[in-house]
C-alpha positions as CSV (number, residue, x, y, z in Angstrom):
1,M,0.0,0.0,0.0
2,T,1.6,3.2,-1.1
3,E,1.9,6.3,0.9
4,P,-0.3,9.2,-0.5
5,Q,1.2,11.4,-3.1
6,T,0.1,14.9,-3.6
7,S,0.4,17.2,-6.6
8,E,2.5,20.3,-6.7
9,A,-0.6,22.4,-6.6
10,Q,-1.8,20.7,-3.5
11,T,1.4,21.0,-1.7
12,S,2.4,24.6,-2.6
13,D,1.1,26.2,0.6
14,P,-1.0,24.2,2.9
15,F,-0.7,26.9,5.6
16,N,-2.5,29.5,3.5
17,N,-5.9,29.0,5.0
18,D,-7.7,31.7,3.1
19,D,-7.7,33.6,-0.2
20,G,-6.4,36.9,1.3
21,A,-9.9,38.3,2.1
22,G,-11.2,35.8,4.6
23,E,-9.6,37.6,7.6
24,S,-9.5,41.3,8.0
25,A,-6.3,43.3,8.2
26,I,-7.2,44.5,11.7
27,S,-7.7,40.9,12.9
28,V,-4.3,39.9,11.5
29,L,-2.7,42.9,13.1
30,R,-4.2,42.1,16.5
31,R,-3.1,38.5,16.2
32,G,0.4,39.5,15.1
33,I,1.0,42.1,17.7
34,G,-0.3,39.6,20.3
35,A,2.3,37.1,19.1
36,S,5.1,39.7,19.0
37,P,5.1,41.5,22.4
38,D,8.4,43.2,21.5
39,L,6.5,45.4,19.0
40,R,4.4,46.8,21.8
41,R,7.3,47.4,24.2
42,G,7.9,51.1,24.4
43,L,5.5,51.9,21.5
44,R,3.6,54.5,23.6
45,A,6.8,56.4,24.4
46,T,7.9,56.1,20.8
47,V,4.6,57.5,19.6
48,L,4.8,60.3,22.1
49,I,8.2,61.2,20.8
50,G,6.9,61.1,17.2
51,L,4.1,63.4,18.1
52,L,6.5,65.9,19.5
53,V,8.6,65.6,16.3
54,A,5.4,66.2,14.3
55,A,4.6,69.2,16.4
56,G,8.0,70.6,15.7
57,R,7.2,70.7,12.0
58,L,4.2,72.9,12.5
59,V,6.2,75.8,14.0
60,I,7.7,76.7,10.6
61,P,4.4,77.9,9.1
62,I,3.7,79.8,12.3
63,L,7.2,81.4,12.0
64,I,6.4,82.4,8.4
65,E,3.1,83.9,9.4
66,R,4.7,85.9,12.3
67,T,7.4,87.2,9.9
68,L,5.1,88.2,7.1
69,D,2.7,89.9,9.4
70,R,5.5,92.1,10.8
71,V,6.5,93.4,7.4
72,R,5.3,97.0,6.8
73,I,5.1,98.4,3.3
74,D,4.9,102.2,3.1
75,G,5.1,103.2,-0.6
76,D,8.5,101.9,-1.8
77,V,9.8,101.4,1.8
78,V,9.6,98.0,3.3
79,S,10.4,97.6,7.0
80,V,10.4,94.7,9.4
81,D,10.5,94.5,13.2
82,L,13.5,92.1,13.4
83,T,13.6,91.6,17.1
84,P,10.4,89.4,17.5
85,V,11.2,87.7,14.2
86,L,14.7,86.8,15.3
87,I,13.4,85.6,18.7
88,S,10.7,83.4,16.9
89,A,13.4,82.1,14.5
90,A,15.7,81.1,17.5
91,I,12.8,79.4,19.2
92,T,11.9,77.6,16.0
93,L,15.5,76.5,15.5
94,V,15.6,75.0,19.0
95,I,12.3,73.2,18.4
96,V,13.5,71.8,15.1
97,L,16.8,70.6,16.6
98,I,14.9,68.9,19.4
99,S,12.6,67.4,16.9
100,G,15.5,66.0,14.9
101,V,17.1,64.4,18.0
102,G,13.6,63.0,18.9
103,S,13.2,61.6,15.4
104,W,16.5,59.8,15.6
105,I,15.6,58.4,19.1
106,A,12.2,57.3,17.9
107,Q,13.6,55.6,14.7
108,R,16.3,53.9,16.7
109,R,13.8,52.5,19.2
110,L,11.6,51.3,16.4
111,V,14.3,49.5,14.6
112,W,15.6,47.9,17.8
113,N,12.2,46.6,18.9
114,A,11.3,45.6,15.3
115,E,14.4,43.6,14.8
116,R,14.1,41.9,18.2
117,A,10.4,41.0,17.4
118,I,11.2,39.7,13.9
119,A,14.1,37.7,15.3
120,K,11.8,36.0,17.8
121,L,9.2,35.5,15.1
122,R,11.8,33.8,12.9
123,T,12.9,31.6,15.8
124,D,9.4,30.6,16.7
125,A,8.5,29.8,13.0
126,F,11.7,27.8,12.6
127,A,11.0,25.9,15.8
128,K,7.4,25.3,14.6
129,V,8.7,23.8,11.4
130,H,10.5,21.1,13.4
131,E,7.3,20.4,15.4
132,L,5.2,19.8,12.3
133,S,4.0,16.2,11.7
134,V,5.3,13.9,9.0
135,A,2.1,14.5,7.0
136,D,2.7,18.3,7.1
137,H,6.2,17.8,5.7
138,N,5.0,15.4,3.1
139,E,2.3,17.9,2.0
140,T,4.5,21.0,2.0
141,R,7.1,22.1,-0.5
142,R,10.4,23.0,1.1
143,G,10.4,26.5,-0.4
144,V,7.1,27.3,1.3
145,L,8.6,26.7,4.8
146,V,11.8,28.6,3.8
147,A,9.7,31.5,2.7
148,R,8.0,31.7,6.1
149,V,11.2,32.4,7.9
150,T,12.9,34.5,5.2
151,S,10.9,36.6,2.7
152,D,7.7,36.7,4.6
153,A,9.5,37.8,7.8
154,D,11.5,40.4,5.8
155,A,8.3,41.9,4.4
156,L,7.0,42.1,8.0
157,A,10.3,43.7,9.2
158,R,9.9,46.6,6.8
159,F,6.4,47.3,8.2
160,A,7.5,46.8,11.8
161,Q,10.4,49.3,11.4
162,W,8.3,52.1,10.0
163,G,4.7,51.2,9.1
164,L,3.4,50.6,12.6
165,Y,5.0,53.9,13.7
166,A,3.4,55.7,10.7
167,W,-0.1,54.4,11.4
168,S,0.3,55.6,15.0
169,I,1.7,59.1,14.1
170,Q,0.4,60.3,10.7
171,P,-3.4,60.3,11.4
172,T,-2.7,62.4,14.6
173,V,-0.4,64.7,12.6
174,I,-3.2,65.3,10.0
175,L,-5.7,66.1,12.7
176,G,-3.2,68.3,14.5
177,T,-2.5,70.2,11.2
178,I,-6.2,70.7,10.5
179,A,-6.6,72.0,14.1
180,V,-3.9,74.6,13.5
181,I,-5.6,75.7,10.3
182,A,-8.9,75.9,12.2
183,W,-7.2,78.2,14.7
184,Y,-6.5,80.6,11.9
185,S,-9.9,79.9,10.1
186,W,-12.4,77.2,10.7
187,V,-13.8,77.8,7.2
188,L,-10.5,77.0,5.5
189,A,-10.2,73.9,7.8
190,L,-13.6,72.8,6.6
191,V,-12.5,73.3,3.0
192,V,-9.5,71.0,3.7
193,V,-11.6,68.3,5.3
194,I,-14.1,68.4,2.4
195,A,-11.3,68.2,-0.2
196,Y,-9.7,65.2,1.5
197,A,-13.0,63.5,2.4
198,P,-13.0,61.0,-0.5
199,V,-9.6,59.7,0.5
200,T,-10.8,57.5,3.3
201,P,-13.4,55.4,1.4
202,L,-11.0,55.3,-1.6
203,F,-8.1,54.0,0.5
204,K,-10.5,51.5,2.1
205,W,-11.6,50.2,-1.3
206,I,-8.0,49.9,-2.4
207,Q,-6.9,48.3,0.8
208,K,-9.3,45.4,0.5
209,R,-8.2,44.6,-3.0
210,Q,-4.5,45.3,-2.3
211,L,-4.6,42.8,0.6
212,A,-5.8,40.0,-1.7
213,A,-3.3,41.0,-4.3
214,Y,-0.4,40.9,-1.8
215,D,-1.6,37.5,-0.4
216,A,-1.2,36.2,-4.0
217,V,2.3,37.8,-4.2
218,R,3.5,36.0,-1.0
219,T,2.1,32.7,-2.3
220,S,3.9,33.2,-5.6
221,V,7.2,34.0,-3.7
222,S,6.9,30.7,-1.8
223,D,6.3,28.8,-5.1
224,M,9.2,30.6,-6.8
225,L,11.6,29.7,-3.9
226,S,10.4,26.1,-4.0
227,G,11.2,26.0,-7.7
228,F,14.7,27.4,-7.1
229,S,15.3,25.1,-4.2
230,E,14.3,22.1,-6.3
231,A,16.4,23.2,-9.3
232,V,19.5,23.8,-7.2
233,T,19.2,20.7,-5.1
234,G,18.7,18.5,-8.2
235,A,21.3,20.3,-10.4
236,A,23.2,17.1,-11.0
237,V,20.1,15.2,-12.1
238,V,19.1,18.1,-14.4
239,R,22.5,18.1,-16.1
240,A,22.8,14.3,-16.2
241,Y,19.4,13.9,-17.9
242,G,19.6,16.9,-20.1
243,I,16.4,18.5,-18.8
244,E,17.7,22.0,-18.5
245,D,15.0,23.4,-20.9
246,R,12.2,21.8,-18.9
247,T,13.6,23.0,-15.6
248,R,14.2,26.5,-17.0
249,E,10.6,26.5,-18.3
250,R,9.3,25.6,-14.8
251,L,11.4,28.3,-13.2
252,H,10.3,30.9,-15.8
253,N,6.7,30.0,-15.2
254,A,7.1,30.5,-11.4
255,I,9.0,33.8,-12.0
256,G,6.2,34.8,-14.4
257,V,3.5,34.2,-11.9
258,R,5.5,36.2,-9.3
259,Y,5.9,39.0,-11.8
260,R,2.2,39.2,-12.8
261,T,1.0,39.1,-9.2
262,K,3.4,41.9,-8.2
263,I,2.4,44.0,-11.2
264,K,-1.2,43.6,-10.1
265,A,-0.4,44.6,-6.6
266,N,1.7,47.6,-7.8
267,K,-1.3,48.8,-9.7
268,Y,-3.0,49.5,-6.4
269,Q,0.2,51.0,-4.9
270,A,0.4,53.5,-7.9
271,S,-3.3,54.4,-7.4
272,V,-2.6,55.3,-3.7
273,F,0.2,57.6,-4.6
274,V,-1.7,59.3,-7.4
275,A,-4.8,59.7,-5.2
276,G,-2.7,61.4,-2.5
277,D,-1.2,63.9,-4.9
278,L,-4.5,64.5,-6.6
279,F,-6.5,65.3,-3.5
280,G,-3.5,67.3,-2.0
281,G,-3.6,69.5,-5.1
282,I,-7.3,69.9,-4.9
283,A,-7.1,70.9,-1.2
284,F,-4.3,73.4,-1.8
285,S,-6.2,75.0,-4.8
286,C,-9.4,75.2,-2.8
287,V,-7.7,76.9,0.2
288,L,-5.9,79.3,-2.1
289,I,-9.1,80.3,-4.0
290,V,-11.4,80.6,-0.9
291,G,-8.6,82.3,1.1
292,L,-8.0,84.9,-1.5
293,W,-11.7,85.4,-2.4
294,F,-13.0,85.7,1.1
295,R,-9.8,86.9,2.9
296,S,-11.4,90.1,4.2
297,S,-14.6,88.5,5.4
298,L,-12.6,85.7,7.0
299,G,-10.4,88.2,8.7
300,L,-7.2,86.6,7.5
301,T,-3.9,88.5,7.3
302,A,-1.5,87.7,4.5
303,G,0.8,85.8,6.8
304,E,-2.1,83.8,8.2
305,L,-3.3,82.9,4.6
306,V,0.2,81.8,3.6
307,A,0.5,79.8,6.9
308,C,-2.7,78.0,6.0
309,L,-1.4,77.2,2.5
310,F,1.8,75.8,4.0
311,L,-0.1,73.8,6.5
312,T,-2.4,72.4,3.8
313,S,0.6,71.3,1.8
314,F,2.0,69.7,4.9
315,I,-1.1,67.4,5.0
316,N,-0.1,65.9,1.7
317,G,3.1,64.5,3.3
318,P,1.3,62.4,6.0
319,V,-1.4,61.4,3.5
320,G,1.4,60.2,1.1
321,E,3.1,58.4,3.9
322,I,-0.1,56.7,4.8
323,G,-0.4,55.6,1.1
324,E,3.1,54.2,1.1
325,T,2.5,52.6,4.5
326,L,-0.7,51.1,3.2
327,D,1.3,49.4,0.6
328,Q,3.8,48.1,3.1
329,T,1.0,47.1,5.4
330,Q,-0.7,44.9,2.8
331,T,2.4,42.9,2.0
332,A,3.3,42.7,5.7
333,I,-0.2,41.5,6.6
334,A,-0.1,38.9,3.8
335,G,3.3,37.6,5.1
336,W,2.2,37.9,8.7
337,R,-0.9,35.9,8.1
338,K,1.1,33.1,6.6
339,I,3.6,33.1,9.5
340,L,0.8,33.1,12.0
341,N,-1.0,30.3,10.2
342,L,2.1,28.3,10.5
343,L,2.5,29.1,14.2
344,D,-1.2,28.4,14.8
345,R,-0.8,24.9,13.2
346,E,-2.0,22.4,15.8
347,R,0.9,20.3,17.1
348,E,0.2,16.7,16.5
349,L,3.0,15.2,18.6
350,I,3.1,16.6,22.1
351,D,5.7,15.3,24.5
352,P,4.4,14.5,28.0
353,E,5.7,16.6,31.0
354,P,7.5,15.2,32.8
355,G,7.0,11.9,31.0
356,V,8.3,8.4,31.8
357,D,12.0,7.6,31.6
358,V,13.1,4.2,30.3
359,P,16.3,2.8,31.8
360,A,19.3,2.5,29.4
361,G,20.0,-0.8,27.8
362,P,18.5,-3.1,25.1
363,V,14.8,-2.5,24.5
364,A,11.9,-4.9,24.1
365,V,9.3,-3.7,21.7
366,A,5.6,-4.5,21.8
367,V,3.3,-3.4,18.9
368,A,-0.4,-3.9,19.5
369,D,-3.2,-3.4,16.9
370,V,-1.3,-0.5,15.3
371,G,-3.0,1.3,12.5
372,F,-1.9,4.5,10.7
373,R,-2.9,6.7,7.8
374,Y,-1.6,10.1,6.6
375,R,-4.4,12.6,7.3
376,E,-7.4,11.6,5.2
377,G,-5.4,9.3,3.0
378,P,-5.9,5.5,2.7
379,P,-4.6,3.2,5.5
380,V,-0.8,2.7,5.4
381,L,-0.6,0.3,8.4
382,I,-3.4,-2.1,9.4
383,D,-3.7,-4.0,12.7
384,V,0.0,-4.5,13.1
385,D,0.9,-6.8,16.1
386,L,4.5,-7.6,16.9
387,E,6.6,-8.7,19.8
388,I,10.4,-8.0,19.6
389,P,12.4,-9.3,22.5
390,A,15.4,-7.2,23.7
391,K,18.7,-7.7,21.8
392,T,16.8,-9.1,18.8
393,N,18.0,-8.3,15.3
394,V,14.9,-7.8,13.2
395,A,14.8,-7.4,9.4
396,V,11.6,-5.7,8.0
397,V,11.0,-6.9,4.5
398,G,8.4,-6.1,1.9
399,E,7.7,-4.7,-1.5
400,T,7.9,-1.0,-2.2
401,G,4.9,0.8,-0.5
402,S,4.2,-2.0,1.9
403,G,4.5,0.2,4.9
404,K,8.1,-0.6,6.1
405,T,9.3,2.9,6.3
406,T,6.2,4.2,8.0
407,F,6.5,1.5,10.6
408,A,10.1,2.6,11.3
409,K,8.9,6.3,11.7
410,L,6.3,5.2,14.2
411,L,9.0,3.3,16.2
412,C,11.0,6.5,16.7
413,R,7.8,8.6,17.1
414,L,8.0,10.8,14.1
415,A,4.3,10.2,14.1
416,D,1.7,8.5,16.4
417,P,-0.5,5.6,15.4
418,V,-4.1,6.5,14.8
419,S,-5.0,3.3,16.6
420,G,-3.2,0.8,18.8
421,T,0.0,1.3,20.9
422,I,3.7,0.9,20.7
423,A,5.5,0.1,24.0
424,L,9.3,0.1,24.8
425,N,10.1,-2.0,27.8
426,G,6.4,-1.9,28.8
427,V,6.2,1.9,28.6
428,D,3.9,3.5,26.0
429,L,6.1,5.3,23.5
430,A,3.7,8.3,23.7
431,A,4.2,8.5,27.5
432,M,8.0,8.6,27.3
433,S,9.8,11.8,28.0
434,A,11.4,13.4,25.0
435,A,14.9,13.1,26.5
436,S,14.5,9.4,27.3
437,R,13.1,8.7,23.9
438,H,15.9,10.4,22.1
439,Q,18.4,8.5,24.3
440,T,16.7,5.2,23.8
441,V,15.8,5.2,20.1
442,R,18.0,6.3,17.2
443,M,17.3,6.0,13.5
444,V,20.0,6.0,10.9
445,P,18.2,7.1,7.7
446,Q,19.0,5.8,4.2
447,D,20.4,9.2,3.0
448,G,22.8,9.7,5.9
449,F,22.1,13.4,6.1
450,L,25.0,15.5,7.3
451,F,25.1,19.2,8.3
452,E,27.6,21.6,6.7
453,T,30.3,21.4,9.3
454,T,33.2,18.9,10.2
455,V,33.0,15.2,10.4
456,G,33.6,15.5,14.2
457,E,30.8,17.9,14.7
458,N,28.4,15.8,12.7
459,I,29.2,12.8,14.8
460,R,28.9,14.9,18.0
461,F,25.2,15.5,17.2
462,G,24.7,12.0,18.5
463,R,25.8,13.1,22.0
464,P,26.3,16.9,22.4
465,G,29.2,17.6,24.7
466,A,31.1,14.5,23.7
467,S,34.9,14.9,23.5
468,N,37.1,14.0,20.5
469,D,38.4,11.0,22.6
470,D,34.7,9.8,23.0
471,I,34.3,10.1,19.2
472,R,37.5,8.2,18.4
473,A,36.4,5.5,20.9
474,A,33.1,5.1,19.0
475,V,35.1,5.0,15.7
476,D,37.4,2.3,17.0
477,D,34.4,0.3,18.4
478,L,33.0,0.1,14.8
479,G,36.4,-0.8,13.3
480,L,36.5,2.5,11.3
481,G,39.9,3.8,12.6
482,S,41.6,3.3,9.3
483,W,38.9,5.0,7.4
484,L,39.1,8.1,9.7
485,A,42.8,8.1,9.3
486,R,42.5,8.4,5.5
487,L,40.4,11.6,5.7
488,P,42.4,14.7,4.9
489,D,41.9,16.4,8.3
490,G,40.5,13.5,10.3
491,L,37.7,14.7,12.5
492,E,38.2,18.3,11.3
493,T,37.5,17.3,7.7
494,E,34.8,19.5,6.3
495,V,31.8,17.6,4.8
496,G,30.3,20.3,2.7
497,E,26.6,21.1,2.2
498,R,24.5,18.0,2.9
499,G,27.8,16.1,3.1
500,S,28.6,16.7,-0.6
501,F,32.4,16.4,0.0
502,L,32.0,12.8,1.1
503,S,30.8,9.8,-0.9
504,V,27.4,8.2,-0.2
505,G,29.1,5.4,1.8
506,E,31.2,7.8,3.8
507,R,28.1,9.8,4.7
508,Q,26.5,6.6,5.9
509,L,29.6,5.7,8.0
510,V,29.4,9.1,9.7
511,A,25.7,8.5,10.5
512,L,26.5,5.1,12.0
513,I,29.3,6.6,14.2
514,R,26.8,9.3,15.3
515,A,24.4,6.6,16.3
516,A,27.1,4.6,18.1
517,L,28.1,7.7,20.1
518,A,24.5,8.0,21.3
519,D,24.5,4.4,22.5
520,P,20.7,3.7,22.0
521,G,18.9,0.7,23.3
522,L,16.8,0.5,20.1
523,L,18.6,1.1,16.7
524,I,16.6,1.6,13.5
525,L,18.5,1.2,10.3
526,D,17.2,2.2,6.9
527,E,19.8,0.1,5.0
528,A,21.8,2.0,2.3
529,T,24.6,-0.3,1.2
530,S,23.4,-1.1,-2.3
531,S,24.9,1.9,-4.1
532,V,28.4,1.9,-2.6
533,D,31.8,0.5,-3.7
534,P,32.8,-3.0,-2.4
535,E,35.4,-1.6,0.1
536,T,32.9,0.8,1.6
537,D,30.3,-1.9,1.6
538,Q,32.5,-4.1,3.7
539,A,33.3,-1.3,6.1
540,L,29.6,-0.5,6.4
541,T,28.7,-4.2,7.0
542,T,31.3,-4.5,9.7
543,A,30.2,-1.2,11.3
544,I,26.6,-2.3,11.3
545,R,27.4,-5.7,12.8
546,R,29.4,-4.2,15.6
547,L,26.9,-1.4,16.2
548,S,24.1,-4.0,16.5
549,E,25.8,-6.1,19.2
550,G,24.0,-5.9,22.5
551,R,21.1,-3.8,21.1
552,T,17.7,-4.3,19.7
553,V,18.0,-3.6,16.0
554,V,15.2,-3.1,13.4
555,S,16.5,-2.9,9.9
556,I,14.5,-1.9,6.8
557,A,16.1,-4.6,4.6
558,H,16.4,-3.5,1.0
559,R,18.9,-6.4,0.4
560,L,17.9,-9.9,1.6
561,A,21.4,-10.6,2.6
562,T,20.6,-8.5,5.7
563,A,17.4,-10.5,6.3
564,E,19.4,-13.8,6.1
565,A,21.5,-12.7,9.0
566,A,18.6,-11.4,11.2
567,D,17.2,-13.2,14.2
568,L,13.7,-12.4,13.1
569,I,12.2,-11.4,9.7
570,V,9.0,-9.4,9.6
571,V,7.3,-9.3,6.2
572,F,4.9,-6.5,5.4
573,D,2.4,-6.5,2.6
574,Q,-0.2,-3.7,1.9
575,G,0.2,-2.4,5.4
576,R,-0.1,-5.7,7.2
577,V,2.3,-8.1,8.8
578,V,1.8,-11.3,6.7
579,Q,4.8,-13.4,7.8
580,Q,7.3,-13.4,10.6
581,G,10.0,-15.8,11.7
582,P,13.7,-16.7,11.0
583,H,15.1,-17.0,7.5
584,A,15.4,-20.7,7.6
585,D,11.6,-21.1,8.2
586,L,10.4,-18.4,5.8
587,V,12.5,-19.4,2.8
588,I,10.9,-22.8,2.6
589,R,7.4,-21.7,3.4
590,P,5.2,-20.5,0.4
591,G,4.6,-16.8,0.6
592,I,5.9,-13.4,-0.1
593,Y,9.3,-13.8,1.5
594,R,10.1,-16.9,-0.4
595,R,9.1,-15.2,-3.7
596,L,11.2,-12.1,-2.9
597,H,14.2,-14.2,-1.9
598,Q,14.1,-16.3,-5.0
599,A,13.9,-13.1,-7.2
600,W,16.8,-11.6,-5.2
601,E,18.9,-14.8,-5.6
602,G,18.2,-14.9,-9.4
603,N,19.3,-11.3,-9.7
604,T,22.4,-11.9,-7.7
605,K,23.5,-14.8,-9.9
606,R,22.9,-12.9,-13.1
607,A,24.9,-9.9,-11.7
608,A,27.8,-12.3,-10.9
């Protein structure tokens, strides 16, 4: 029974729970700020500083008004009372300098808090990725998860550094400016309000469509990163099979989707900027016309009218910033929603606190009525019953898709059964503490994944804090001292990204040493000796034999030579255990194992 396969369309972004319009921007902001307390820390003080900075800008038109109204024109003679003008200018200069310092302090506080909040958000998202179930990882393209902690977080960072501040400050600045205009003339203030009145419903209309557009942009970025990741990871296969054109076409399609969605989003951004300038020009013209036409009846001096015109033009700045911030806000909310949807994903595997500890040593395994399926997919394991005594070497055999690998994942609790129980030394695996489970059960996967560091550090992941002497002891226990000596720098040899500087067999040797250093009671091996050279094959066989001594071992046997040497063979077929016993019994009994063994023997003889 094969594990469920999903199409690229299905797996592009399972954490995108809506189409961009299902949840309001305010709701996302509330959820996001609630999940990022650093954004709230000191925000009130920062906003207060920002308001003082904004107030500092308003003194300039007042200075101009005071200066103009002290100019006296008598025929061709122009005179100015300089003393009050100079005093006003000095006061204005002090206020402007204080505003500048305050602006620097406010921006510094914003960046500091924003970076701290985004760093925590990235860390939380990264931790959540490692908490996701096997089904989540099967259904999700790698680039989608990478986008959550990279590009989506970056989009949010730009908003957090300035957008949140702008939304807190600019509406107040606009209201304050209108209040100063009203101080000079309530009629002109009313003219300004009427001229800018259509901006609010227009921006609201744009915001709703812009949010959906930027949600599509964030999704297209995830798909594009997935395409790049796949093309880079599979570069050798692309070149070996000559499928550069096909791969290039897929990447161009992903880039094209990203381009088209961004162009659509930019259409709304351009509309915001044009609208701000348009209504700013209308407001300025209306104030100029009304002010000149009714200046006498309004009781305005020339300086007051000029001050009102300056103040009206000042409003265009905050309105423009709100327009720009609206654009930042939409892309931030789209990214924020996706990050929050990831963080809100229900954790399927929850470690008990404090949990039960299993004593060190060989482990007896009891599997009772275990059934498993991936989400809503078909059953992968059905009513599996199995007793494995401690120190038993078990080979799990079956055709591709029979459930062998899924069974191994359940043994190390990468997933929980949907029915039945798995017990180690009589303790339910789900009741074990995380530390005890990690110490007791270790799995050596088929690909022998290595991190981009040295051989020694990759081995030390098996037991953090182990010394080089501990590592060399583990190497000697597996009979791999001569292999280690042949490495250019011994334990300090760099392995490259994903272990690319080592051969397939050498990566597997490092993974085996890592497991030996951990000293588990239950060792799960996903055998990977079929694609290595004879010398490495012999070293692997010797290392596995030594590593298996005194432990309970469950091997996913891809080669039946491994099964022949096992104490117990368990045969899976379509998710069920259909045969179990030693090789000598199963090979003479009609059934799947006998058929698989005969086919393997025939292939071995032909290859020889």
